[in-house]
N, C-alpha and C positions, 0 to 999 in steps of 0.2 A: 504494500500500500504506500501511500504518500503521506505527506505531512498533515493534510486536512483529514484524510481518512483515518489515520492513526489517532488524531486528536478526538475524532468522533467515537472511536473505539474506547479510548481512555475515559471519555465522558460517560459512556454506557457502563463501563466496569466500576465506576465510582458508586453506582447505585446497587447496593446489595444490603440485605438485612442481616447476613451472617458473614463472618470472615471465612476465607478459604481454609481448607485443611492445612495444618502447620507441618506435620511430619512428612517425610518423603514417602513412607509407606502409604499413608492415608491419601496423599496426592496421587500416587500411582494407582491405588485401588479405585479412586474416583475416575481417573482417565480410562482404566480398563472397563469400568462400569458404563461409561459414556460410549465406549466403542463396542458395546454388547458382548463383553467378555473376551474380546480378541486382543491377546497380548502381542500378537504379531503386528497388528495395526498400530498399537501404541509404540512398539519398538521402532517401527518405520517413522512414525511421527517425531519421536525424540532423537532418532539417530543412534540407538543403542541396540544390543542384541535382544532377542526374545527372552533368552535365559536371564538376562539382567533385569528385565521387567518382572519376570516371575520371582526373582529373588527379592526385589523391592516389595512386591505384593505380599510375600510371606514374612516380611521384616527380617530377612537374612542379611540385607544390606540396609544400613540406617542413615549413612551420611554420604550423600552424593557429592561429586565434584561441583564446584561453584557454577560452571557453565551448564551442567545438566540440571542443577537445582533451579537455575534461572529459567531454563526452557520448560521444566515441569510446572513451575509456578505460573509462567505466562500462559501455558496451555490450559491449566486449571482455571485461571482467572478469565480466560476468553470464553469458557463454557459455563462458568459459575452462575447460577440462578437466572436462567434465560427469561423466565416469566416476569420476574421483578424488573429486569432491564427492559423488557418489551413494554411493560406497563409505564415505566418512566419515560421511554421514548414517545409513546402515544400521548402521554400528558404534555410533553414538551411540544409536540407537533400540533396539538389542538388547544392547549390552554395556557401554558406558561412561557413557551419560547425558549431560546438559547441565549447564553451570554458568550460572546466571542472576545477574547483578548488576543491581540496580535501586534507584532512589530514587522512591518513590511514596507515595500516601496509602493506608494500610491501615485499614479499619474492620471491625468484627466484629458478628456476630449470635451471641450467646452466652447462657449461662444467666443468670437474673435475679441481680442483685447485682454483676455484673461490668461494667466500663466498656467501652462499645462505640463511643466517640467515635473517629473516624478521626484519624490523625496521620501525618505524614511519617516514613518510615523508610527507611534505606539497608540493603539486605539483599543479601548474597552467599550463594547457596545452591546446592549440587549437587543436581540432580534425578536420581533413579534412572532406569534405562532404561525402565521401564514408563510413567512420567510423561512422559519425553522422547519416547518413541515416539508417545504420543497427540498431543502438541503438533506433532511433525514430520509425522505422518500428516495432521492437519488442515490444516497449511500446504500440503502437497503436493496435498491435495484442493481447494485454493482457498477455504479458510474465510475468513470476513470478519474484520476486525480485532477486532470485539467478541467473536467466538468465540475468537480466539487469546488475547485478554486474559483471557477467562473460564477457558480451559484453563491459562494461566500462573498465574492466581490459585488454581485448584484444585491445581496442582502445588506452589506455595509453601505453600498451606494444609496439604497433606499432609506435605511434607518439612520445612518450617520450623516452622510453628505447632503442628502436631499431632505432630511428631517421629516420623513413620512409624506413628502409631496409639498411641503410648505416653502421650499426654496430650491434654487439651482435645478430647474426643471429639465434642461437639456444636457445635464452633466452625465458623462459616461466615465466610469472609474476603471482603471487598469490596476490589477492587484498582482504584483510580481515581487521577486526577491524576498520571499517570506523568511524572516529570521526565525520566528516561532509563531505558533498559533495554539491557543488553549481554549477549548470549547467546553462549556459546562451547561448542564440542564438539571 
């Protein structure tokens, strides 16, 4: 994924009612359960042997190497409490919206006489549910990173630069050179 897609994933993972399993064995058992008991699929997912997965499941190995521990935790986090995350996404898309914090280069296509040179800006803006819904729907549909960036630019254009249609009617925003983006809902 890209920077916007990853930020949307992190925003979804922040919504859970319980913490992920802490021990390596519990995490591995959870992953095996999610893959319908297939230790072979989990082994391929994590890049280890099937026998290694079986040993973690039986608690014969308790302390994974840091790289494997990070991969296991990331995979568990990605699959943890999908219904809670789905409910939070639906609420953001229909009721509460998203908050976008970013530092990126914003350039403009505007009326003659105005400056359109891009410059780095740090913006924290709440996107209303209509704009948030378009961004989340595109992410769910598997949109490319370029499409997600375009939708984020449109959302910031409408909410921040045009102030919901109250100013800068003909302004078109270019959203490039993203230093970071943090999305929360």
